[in-house]
N, CA, C and O atoms as a Tinker XYZ file with bonds, in Angstrom:
   412  protein
     1  N     43.357000  -28.772000   63.440000    73     2
     2  CA    42.153000  -28.761000   62.644000    64     1     3
     3  C     42.001000  -27.390000   62.001000    63     2     4     5
     4  O     42.594000  -26.416000   62.465000    81     3
     5  N     41.221000  -27.310000   60.951000    73     3     6
     6  CA    41.023000  -26.047000   60.284000    64     5     7
     7  C     41.884000  -25.907000   59.041000    63     6     8     9
     8  O     41.696000  -24.973000   58.261000    81     7
     9  N     42.824000  -26.819000   58.847000    73     7    10
    10  CA    43.660000  -26.762000   57.661000    64     9    11
    11  C     42.975000  -27.492000   56.521000    63    10    12    13
    12  O     42.281000  -28.487000   56.727000    81    11
    13  N     43.178000  -26.988000   55.329000    73    11    14
    14  CA    42.604000  -27.639000   54.156000    64    13    15
    15  C     43.599000  -28.671000   53.656000    63    14    16    17
    16  O     44.763000  -28.361000   53.403000    81    15
    17  N     43.135000  -29.872000   53.520000    73    15    18
    18  CA    43.976000  -30.949000   53.018000    64    17    19
    19  C     44.022000  -30.938000   51.502000    63    18    20    21
    20  O     43.325000  -30.164000   50.846000    81    19
    21  N     44.858000  -31.814000   50.960000    73    19    22
    22  CA    45.021000  -31.897000   49.508000    64    21    23
    23  C     43.724000  -32.292000   48.806000    63    22    24    25
    24  O     43.387000  -31.684000   47.791000    81    23
    25  N     42.979000  -33.288000   49.304000    73    23    26
    26  CA    41.717000  -33.642000   48.622000    64    25    27
    27  C     40.702000  -32.487000   48.621000    63    26    28    29
    28  O     39.992000  -32.281000   47.637000    81    27
    29  N     40.640000  -31.744000   49.721000    73    27    30
    30  CA    39.706000  -30.615000   49.774000    64    29    31
    31  C     40.117000  -29.523000   48.795000    63    30    32    33
    32  O     39.269000  -28.905000   48.151000    81    31
    33  N     41.415000  -29.291000   48.690000    73    31    34
    34  CA    41.925000  -28.289000   47.770000    64    33    35
    35  C     41.588000  -28.649000   46.323000    63    34    36    37
    36  O     41.181000  -27.782000   45.549000    81    35
    37  N     41.753000  -29.910000   45.957000    73    35    38
    38  CA    41.410000  -30.377000   44.605000    64    37    39
    39  C     39.920000  -30.179000   44.349000    63    38    40    41
    40  O     39.528000  -29.759000   43.260000    81    39
    41  N     39.094000  -30.475000   45.337000    73    39    42
    42  CA    37.651000  -30.311000   45.194000    64    41    43
    43  C     37.292000  -28.834000   44.991000    63    42    44    45
    44  O     36.455000  -28.508000   44.149000    81    43
    45  N     37.915000  -27.959000   45.748000    73    43    46
    46  CA    37.662000  -26.523000   45.604000    64    45    47
    47  C     38.073000  -26.042000   44.217000    63    46    48    49
    48  O     37.345000  -25.275000   43.586000    81    47
    49  N     39.220000  -26.480000   43.745000    73    47    50
    50  CA    39.683000  -26.081000   42.415000    64    49    51
    51  C     38.759000  -26.600000   41.314000    63    50    52    53
    52  O     38.491000  -25.890000   40.345000    81    51
    53  N     38.274000  -27.825000   41.456000    73    51    54
    54  CA    37.343000  -28.367000   40.461000    64    53    55
    55  C     36.026000  -27.594000   40.452000    63    54    56    57
    56  O     35.484000  -27.309000   39.384000    81    55
    57  N     35.513000  -27.258000   41.622000    73    55    58
    58  CA    34.273000  -26.477000   41.686000    64    57    59
    59  C     34.489000  -25.100000   41.066000    63    58    60    61
    60  O     33.634000  -24.618000   40.322000    81    59
    61  N     35.618000  -24.465000   41.361000    73    59    62
    62  CA    35.922000  -23.155000   40.784000    64    61    63
    63  C     36.043000  -23.256000   39.268000    63    62    64    65
    64  O     35.552000  -22.387000   38.548000    81    63
    65  N     36.676000  -24.283000   38.790000    73    63    66
    66  CA    36.815000  -24.495000   37.355000    64    65    67
    67  C     35.451000  -24.682000   36.707000    63    66    68    69
    68  O     35.189000  -24.149000   35.629000    81    67
    69  N     34.591000  -25.437000   37.365000    73    67    70
    70  CA    33.249000  -25.677000   36.845000    64    69    71
    71  C     32.414000  -24.391000   36.853000    63    70    72    73
    72  O     31.688000  -24.125000   35.895000    81    71
    73  N     32.507000  -23.596000   37.917000    73    71    74
    74  CA    31.692000  -22.389000   38.041000    64    73    75
    75  C     32.174000  -21.252000   37.142000    63    74    76    77
    76  O     31.363000  -20.578000   36.508000    81    75
    77  N     33.461000  -21.041000   37.086000    73    75    78
    78  CA    33.984000  -19.877000   36.395000    64    77    79
    79  C     34.556000  -20.172000   35.012000    63    78    80    81
    80  O     34.664000  -19.264000   34.189000    81    79
    81  N     34.912000  -21.385000   34.749000    73    79    82
    82  CA    35.495000  -21.733000   33.461000    64    81    83
    83  C     37.005000  -21.552000   33.477000    63    82    84    85
    84  O     37.541000  -20.854000   34.338000    81    83
    85  N     37.692000  -22.178000   32.526000    73    83    86
    86  CA    39.157000  -22.150000   32.521000    64    85    87
    87  C     39.741000  -20.768000   32.204000    63    86    88    89
    88  O     40.879000  -20.486000   32.579000    81    87
    89  N     38.986000  -19.907000   31.524000    73    87    90
    90  CA    39.511000  -18.589000   31.165000    64    89    91
    91  C     39.530000  -17.625000   32.352000    63    90    92    93
    92  O     40.377000  -16.733000   32.405000    81    91
    93  N     38.620000  -17.790000   33.293000    73    91    94
    94  CA    38.502000  -16.855000   34.411000    64    93    95
    95  C     39.428000  -17.186000   35.586000    63    94    96    97
    96  O     39.718000  -16.304000   36.394000    81    95
    97  N     39.889000  -18.410000   35.698000    73    95    98
    98  CA    40.711000  -18.810000   36.844000    64    97    99
    99  C     41.993000  -17.975000   36.953000    63    98   100   101
   100  O     42.292000  -17.500000   38.049000    81    99
   101  N     42.776000  -17.769000   35.868000    73    99   102
   102  CA    43.971000  -16.931000   36.002000    64   101   103
   103  C     43.632000  -15.483000   36.388000    63   102   104   105
   104  O     44.367000  -14.848000   37.145000    81   103
   105  N     42.517000  -14.973000   35.864000    73   103   106
   106  CA    42.094000  -13.608000   36.186000    64   105   107
   107  C     41.756000  -13.492000   37.680000    63   106   108   109
   108  O     42.121000  -12.510000   38.326000    81   107
   109  N     41.074000  -14.476000   38.212000    73   107   110
   110  CA    40.730000  -14.487000   39.643000    64   109   111
   111  C     41.998000  -14.576000   40.488000    63   110   112   113
   112  O     42.109000  -13.906000   41.514000    81   111
   113  N     42.940000  -15.391000   40.066000    73   111   114
   114  CA    44.198000  -15.538000   40.806000    64   113   115
   115  C     44.966000  -14.211000   40.834000    63   114   116   117
   116  O     45.539000  -13.846000   41.860000    81   115
   117  N     44.976000  -13.494000   39.707000    73   115   118
   118  CA    45.651000  -12.193000   39.668000    64   117   119
   119  C     44.969000  -11.186000   40.581000    63   118   120   121
   120  O     45.642000  -10.391000   41.239000    81   119
   121  N     43.642000  -11.211000   40.629000    73   119   122
   122  CA    42.922000  -10.261000   41.479000    64   121   123
   123  C     43.178000  -10.541000   42.955000    63   122   124   125
   124  O     43.107000   -9.626000   43.776000    81   123
   125  N     43.473000  -11.785000   43.304000    73   123   126
   126  CA    43.781000  -12.117000   44.691000    64   125   127
   127  C     45.162000  -11.614000   45.097000    63   126   128   129
   128  O     45.433000  -11.460000   46.288000    81   127
   129  N     46.038000  -11.357000   44.131000    73   127   130
   130  CA    47.376000  -10.839000   44.425000    64   129   131
   131  C     47.360000   -9.346000   44.703000    63   130   132   133
   132  O     48.241000   -8.854000   45.408000    81   131
   133  N     46.397000   -8.611000   44.179000    73   131   134
   134  CA    46.389000   -7.151000   44.270000    64   133   135
   135  C     46.226000   -6.626000   45.696000    63   134   136   137
   136  O     46.948000   -5.698000   46.061000    81   135
   137  N     45.335000   -7.151000   46.515000    73   135   138
   138  CA    45.202000   -6.574000   47.862000    64   137   139
   139  C     46.495000   -6.553000   48.676000    63   138   140   141
   140  O     46.774000   -5.538000   49.314000    81   139
   141  N     47.300000   -7.619000   48.688000    73   139   142
   142  CA    48.562000   -7.506000   49.438000    64   141   143
   143  C     49.485000   -6.421000   48.877000    63   142   144   145
   144  O     50.163000   -5.734000   49.641000    81   143
   145  N     49.517000   -6.265000   47.576000    73   143   146
   146  CA    50.365000   -5.233000   46.983000    64   145   147
   147  C     49.857000   -3.848000   47.387000    63   146   148   149
   148  O     50.652000   -2.960000   47.696000    81   147
   149  N     48.541000   -3.666000   47.385000    73   147   150
   150  CA    47.968000   -2.379000   47.778000    64   149   151
   151  C     48.211000   -2.103000   49.257000    63   150   152   153
   152  O     48.449000   -0.957000   49.640000    81   151
   153  N     48.156000   -3.130000   50.085000    73   151   154
   154  CA    48.378000   -2.915000   51.514000    64   153   155
   155  C     49.842000   -2.565000   51.783000    63   154   156   157
   156  O     50.138000   -1.772000   52.677000    81   155
   157  N     50.755000   -3.155000   51.013000    73   155   158
   158  CA    52.169000   -2.795000   51.161000    64   157   159
   159  C     52.388000   -1.330000   50.783000    63   158   160   161
   160  O     53.140000   -0.620000   51.450000    81   159
   161  N     51.731000   -0.881000   49.712000    73   159   162
   162  CA    51.851000    0.507000   49.292000    64   161   163
   163  C     51.298000    1.435000   50.367000    63   162   164   165
   164  O     51.918000    2.450000   50.688000    81   163
   165  N     50.149000    1.099000   50.919000    73   163   166
   166  CA    49.547000    1.919000   51.972000    64   165   167
   167  C     50.433000    1.946000   53.209000    63   166   168   169
   168  O     50.570000    2.983000   53.859000    81   167
   169  N     51.035000    0.805000   53.535000    73   167   170
   170  CA    51.921000    0.738000   54.691000    64   169   171
   171  C     53.146000    1.632000   54.479000    63   170   172   173
   172  O     53.562000    2.346000   55.391000    81   171
   173  N     53.714000    1.590000   53.284000    73   171   174
   174  CA    54.880000    2.422000   52.978000    64   173   175
   175  C     54.526000    3.906000   53.066000    63   174   176   177
   176  O     55.293000    4.698000   53.613000    81   175
   177  N     53.361000    4.283000   52.526000    73   175   178
   178  CA    52.937000    5.681000   52.587000    64   177   179
   179  C     52.707000    6.125000   54.027000    63   178   180   181
   180  O     53.053000    7.247000   54.397000    81   179
   181  N     52.126000    5.252000   54.834000    73   179   182
   182  CA    51.883000    5.573000   56.234000    64   181   183
   183  C     53.191000    5.743000   56.990000    63   182   184   185
   184  O     53.332000    6.674000   57.784000    81   183
   185  N     54.146000    4.855000   56.753000    73   183   186
   186  CA    55.452000    4.980000   57.403000    64   185   187
   187  C     56.138000    6.284000   57.010000    63   186   188   189
   188  O     56.762000    6.937000   57.846000    81   187
   189  N     56.023000    6.662000   55.736000    73   187   190
   190  CA    56.615000    7.921000   55.270000    64   189   191
   191  C     55.963000    9.108000   55.976000    63   190   192   193
   192  O     56.650000   10.039000   56.396000    81   191
   193  N     54.639000    9.074000   56.106000    73   191   194
   194  CA    53.928000   10.173000   56.765000    64   193   195
   195  C     54.304000   10.269000   58.238000    63   194   196   197
   196  O     54.445000   11.371000   58.768000    81   195
   197  N     54.467000    9.135000   58.901000    73   195   198
   198  CA    54.870000    9.134000   60.312000    64   197   199
   199  C     56.270000    9.723000   60.458000    63   198   200   201
   200  O     56.516000   10.514000   61.369000    81   199
   201  N     57.182000    9.349000   59.574000    73   199   202
   202  CA    58.537000    9.905000   59.624000    64   201   203
   203  C     58.514000   11.404000   59.386000    63   202   204   205
   204  O     59.264000   12.148000   60.018000    81   203
   205  N     57.644000   11.858000   58.464000    73   203   206
   206  CA    57.541000   13.281000   58.170000    64   205   207
   207  C     57.025000   14.047000   59.388000    63   206   208   209
   208  O     57.470000   15.164000   59.655000    81   207
   209  N     56.087000   13.447000   60.127000    73   207   210
   210  CA    55.550000   14.102000   61.314000    64   209   211
   211  C     56.585000   14.189000   62.429000    63   210   212   213
   212  O     56.522000   15.091000   63.264000    81   211
   213  N     57.536000   13.259000   62.449000    73   211   214
   214  CA    58.571000   13.266000   63.476000    64   213   215
   215  C     59.704000   14.236000   63.168000    63   214   216   217
   216  O     60.527000   14.520000   64.039000    81   215
   217  N     59.758000   14.751000   61.933000    73   215   218
   218  CA    60.825000   15.676000   61.569000    64   217   219
   219  C     60.658000   16.981000   62.344000    63   218   220   221
   220  O     59.536000   17.410000   62.611000    81   219
   221  N     61.769000   17.607000   62.702000    73   219   222
   222  CA    61.656000   18.884000   63.409000    64   221   223
   223  C     61.051000   19.949000   62.496000    63   222   224   225
   224  O     61.267000   19.939000   61.284000    81   223
   225  N     60.303000   20.854000   63.085000    73   223   226
   226  CA    59.683000   21.927000   62.326000    64   225   227
   227  C     60.735000   22.954000   61.925000    63   226   228   229
   228  O     61.676000   23.214000   62.674000    81   227
   229  N     60.570000   23.533000   60.741000    73   227   230
   230  CA    61.476000   24.618000   60.377000    64   229   231
   231  C     61.010000   25.899000   61.078000    63   230   232   233
   232  O     59.990000   25.886000   61.767000    81   231
   233  N     61.734000   26.984000   60.911000    73   231   234
   234  CA    61.452000   28.221000   61.651000    64   233   235
   235  C     60.052000   28.754000   61.353000    63   234   236   237
   236  O     59.342000   29.178000   62.265000    81   235
   237  N     59.657000   28.735000   60.087000    73   235   238
   238  CA    58.332000   29.227000   59.694000    64   237   239
   239  C     57.237000   28.373000   60.330000    63   238   240   241
   240  O     56.270000   28.904000   60.875000    81   239
   241  N     57.390000   27.058000   60.261000    73   239   242
   242  CA    56.402000   26.153000   60.836000    64   241   243
   243  C     56.314000   26.326000   62.346000    63   242   244   245
   244  O     55.227000   26.243000   62.918000    81   243
   245  N     57.450000   26.564000   62.992000    73   243   246
   246  CA    57.461000   26.778000   64.438000    64   245   247
   247  C     56.695000   28.042000   64.792000    63   246   248   249
   248  O     55.959000   28.065000   65.778000    81   247
   249  N     56.860000   29.095000   63.996000    73   247   250
   250  CA    56.136000   30.343000   64.251000    64   249   251
   251  C     54.629000   30.142000   64.088000    63   250   252   253
   252  O     53.842000   30.640000   64.894000    81   251
   253  N     54.232000   29.416000   63.053000    73   251   254
   254  CA    52.808000   29.142000   62.836000    64   253   255
   255  C     52.259000   28.313000   63.995000    63   254   256   257
   256  O     51.169000   28.585000   64.499000    81   255
   257  N     53.008000   27.319000   64.408000    73   255   258
   258  CA    52.606000   26.461000   65.525000    64   257   259
   259  C     52.434000   27.284000   66.799000    63   258   260   261
   260  O     51.435000   27.137000   67.503000    81   259
   261  N     53.396000   28.143000   67.097000    73   259   262
   262  CA    53.325000   28.970000   68.304000    64   261   263
   263  C     52.171000   29.972000   68.232000    63   262   264   265
   264  O     51.504000   30.219000   69.237000    81   263
   265  N     51.930000   30.550000   67.052000    73   263   266
   266  CA    50.821000   31.478000   66.876000    64   265   267
   267  C     49.487000   30.771000   67.116000    63   266   268   269
   268  O     48.589000   31.317000   67.757000    81   267
   269  N     49.373000   29.569000   66.601000    73   267   270
   270  CA    48.140000   28.812000   66.805000    64   269   271
   271  C     47.901000   28.554000   68.290000    63   270   272   273
   272  O     46.771000   28.662000   68.766000    81   271
   273  N     48.946000   28.220000   69.011000    73   271   274
   274  CA    48.818000   27.988000   70.458000    64   273   275
   275  C     48.381000   29.273000   71.146000    63   274   276   277
   276  O     47.485000   29.248000   71.990000    81   275
   277  N     49.007000   30.407000   70.793000    73   275   278
   278  CA    48.658000   31.696000   71.392000    64   277   279
   279  C     47.203000   32.072000   71.122000    63   278   280   281
   280  O     46.556000   32.711000   71.951000    81   279
   281  N     46.692000   31.672000   69.954000    73   279   282
   282  CA    45.317000   32.010000   69.596000    64   281   283
   283  C     44.305000   31.019000   70.169000    63   282   284   285
   284  O     43.099000   31.179000   69.982000    81   283
   285  N     44.795000   30.005000   70.862000    73   283   286
   286  CA    43.893000   29.031000   71.468000    64   285   287
   287  C     43.441000   27.934000   70.534000    63   286   288   289
   288  O     42.424000   27.288000   70.784000    81   287
   289  N     44.173000   27.715000   69.467000    73   287   290
   290  CA    43.846000   26.651000   68.515000    64   289   291
   291  C     44.433000   25.345000   69.026000    63   290   292   293
   292  O     45.575000   25.304000   69.484000    81   291
   293  N     43.644000   24.275000   68.945000    73   291   294
   294  CA    44.135000   22.952000   69.336000    64   293   295
   295  C     45.108000   22.469000   68.260000    63   294   296   297
   296  O     44.710000   22.268000   67.112000    81   295
   297  N     46.371000   22.283000   68.618000    73   295   298
   298  CA    47.404000   21.936000   67.635000    64   297   299
   299  C     47.684000   20.441000   67.575000    63   298   300   301
   300  O     48.464000   19.995000   66.733000    81   299
   301  N     47.074000   19.674000   68.436000    73   299   302
   302  CA    47.361000   18.242000   68.508000    64   301   303
   303  C     46.944000   17.531000   67.220000    63   302   304   305
   304  O     45.816000   17.681000   66.751000    81   303
   305  N     47.867000   16.761000   66.661000    73   303   306
   306  CA    47.645000   15.928000   65.474000    64   305   307
   307  C     47.218000   16.730000   64.243000    63   306   308   309
   308  O     46.453000   16.224000   63.421000    81   307
   309  N     47.688000   17.949000   64.101000    73   307   310
   310  CA    47.348000   18.766000   62.944000    64   309   311
   311  C     48.624000   19.192000   62.231000    63   310   312   313
   312  O     49.635000   19.507000   62.858000    81   311
   313  N     48.547000   19.192000   60.895000    73   311   314
   314  CA    49.709000   19.649000   60.139000    64   313   315
   315  C     49.647000   21.165000   59.982000    63   314   316   317
   316  O     48.671000   21.795000   60.390000    81   315
   317  N     50.664000   21.736000   59.405000    73   315   318
   318  CA    50.784000   23.190000   59.296000    64   317   319
   319  C     49.645000   23.772000   58.460000    63   318   320   321
   320  O     49.109000   24.827000   58.797000    81   319
   321  N     49.273000   23.098000   57.378000    73   319   322
   322  CA    48.189000   23.602000   56.531000    64   321   323
   323  C     46.885000   23.691000   57.315000    63   322   324   325
   324  O     46.141000   24.662000   57.175000    81   323
   325  N     46.605000   22.686000   58.137000    73   323   326
   326  CA    45.390000   22.700000   58.954000    64   325   327
   327  C     45.442000   23.830000   59.982000    63   326   328   329
   328  O     44.435000   24.491000   60.237000    81   327
   329  N     46.612000   24.045000   60.566000    73   327   330
   330  CA    46.751000   25.128000   61.540000    64   329   331
   331  C     46.527000   26.488000   60.885000    63   330   332   333
   332  O     45.855000   27.346000   61.459000    81   331
   333  N     47.080000   26.694000   59.694000    73   331   334
   334  CA    46.907000   27.958000   58.986000    64   333   335
   335  C     45.426000   28.206000   58.711000    63   334   336   337
   336  O     44.938000   29.321000   58.893000    81   335
   337  N     44.712000   27.169000   58.273000    73   335   338
   338  CA    43.287000   27.319000   58.001000    64   337   339
   339  C     42.511000   27.670000   59.266000    63   338   340   341
   340  O     41.613000   28.510000   59.224000    81   339
   341  N     42.843000   27.044000   60.382000    73   339   342
   342  CA    42.153000   27.355000   61.632000    64   341   343
   343  C     42.472000   28.769000   62.112000    63   342   344   345
   344  O     41.603000   29.454000   62.652000    81   343
   345  N     43.712000   29.205000   61.917000    73   343   346
   346  CA    44.081000   30.579000   62.283000    64   345   347
   347  C     43.289000   31.566000   61.421000    63   346   348   349
   348  O     42.751000   32.547000   61.934000    81   347
   349  N     43.219000   31.305000   60.109000    73   347   350
   350  CA    42.448000   32.174000   59.224000    64   349   351
   351  C     40.983000   32.231000   59.635000    63   350   352   353
   352  O     40.393000   33.311000   59.676000    81   351
   353  N     40.402000   31.100000   59.935000    73   351   354
   354  CA    39.000000   31.047000   60.345000    64   353   355
   355  C     38.776000   31.832000   61.630000    63   354   356   357
   356  O     37.791000   32.559000   61.759000    81   355
   357  N     39.683000   31.683000   62.567000    73   355   358
   358  CA    39.568000   32.390000   63.843000    64   357   359
   359  C     39.674000   33.897000   63.635000    63   358   360   361
   360  O     38.946000   34.658000   64.273000    81   359
   361  N     40.569000   34.341000   62.751000    73   359   362
   362  CA    40.717000   35.769000   62.462000    64   361   363
   363  C     39.447000   36.289000   61.795000    63   362   364   365
   364  O     38.949000   37.358000   62.150000    81   363
   365  N     38.923000   35.534000   60.827000    73   363   366
   366  CA    37.706000   35.958000   60.124000    64   365   367
   367  C     36.535000   36.118000   61.091000    63   366   368   369
   368  O     35.822000   37.120000   61.048000    81   367
   369  N     36.343000   35.147000   61.947000    73   367   370
   370  CA    35.203000   35.202000   62.855000    64   369   371
   371  C     35.385000   36.288000   63.910000    63   370   372   373
   372  O     34.406000   36.900000   64.336000    81   371
   373  N     36.597000   36.532000   64.330000    73   371   374
   374  CA    36.863000   37.556000   65.347000    64   373   375
   375  C     36.650000   38.960000   64.793000    63   374   376   377
   376  O     36.064000   39.810000   65.463000    81   375
   377  N     37.121000   39.203000   63.580000    73   375   378
   378  CA    37.028000   40.530000   62.987000    64   377   379
   379  C     35.733000   40.745000   62.219000    63   378   380   381
   380  O     35.469000   41.854000   61.754000    81   379
   381  N     34.923000   39.707000   62.079000    73   379   382
   382  CA    33.677000   39.840000   61.330000    64   381   383
   383  C     33.896000   39.973000   59.841000    63   382   384   385
   384  O     33.066000   40.546000   59.135000    81   383
   385  N     35.009000   39.446000   59.359000    73   383   386
   386  CA    35.323000   39.510000   57.927000    64   385   387
   387  C     34.452000   38.487000   57.208000    63   386   388   389
   388  O     34.232000   37.383000   57.706000    81   387
   389  N     33.965000   38.861000   56.047000    73   387   390
   390  CA    33.163000   37.966000   55.227000    64   389   391
   391  C     34.016000   36.746000   54.852000    63   390   392   393
   392  O     35.192000   36.891000   54.517000    81   391
   393  N     33.434000   35.561000   54.907000    73   391   394
   394  CA    34.182000   34.335000   54.609000    64   393   395
   395  C     34.610000   34.260000   53.158000    63   394   396   397
   396  O     35.515000   33.491000   52.835000    81   395
   397  N     34.002000   35.021000   52.276000    73   395   398
   398  CA    34.378000   35.010000   50.861000    64   397   399
   399  C     35.605000   35.856000   50.591000    63   398   400   401
   400  O     36.182000   35.775000   49.506000    81   399
   401  N     36.014000   36.663000   51.550000    73   399   402
   402  CA    37.188000   37.513000   51.383000    64   401   403
   403  C     38.443000   36.678000   51.498000    63   402   404   405
   404  O     38.553000   35.846000   52.399000    81   403
   405  N     39.389000   36.885000   50.602000    73   403   406
   406  CA    40.646000   36.154000   50.633000    64   405   407
   407  C     41.565000   36.816000   51.637000    63   406   408   409
   408  O     41.742000   38.034000   51.617000    81   407
   409  N     42.151000   36.016000   52.517000    73   407   410
   410  CA    43.071000   36.555000   53.519000    64   409   411
   411  C     44.476000   36.202000   53.115000    63   410   412
   412  O     45.426000   36.554000   53.813000    81   411
């Protein structure tokens, strides 16, 4: 149970045709195709990001990572850019440097 039979499908199509008109039906059908395409794109981007996170850190990134740990920064689930920003913030607050100053 729960499946739509052929007569129900014909009834749904006739109601849609009556409500939206013959010009809008192809447009509605195209809009229904877009979400799966967008989800595939998002899935591909997510897989790429996961693979990038699994890559070994280069020497510079390793030094930044180790410095963040030494300074007491939580490094879990953070990329290098986030770690650099947290290190800068920690240095600014420790030394009393104005936040508008470029480090």
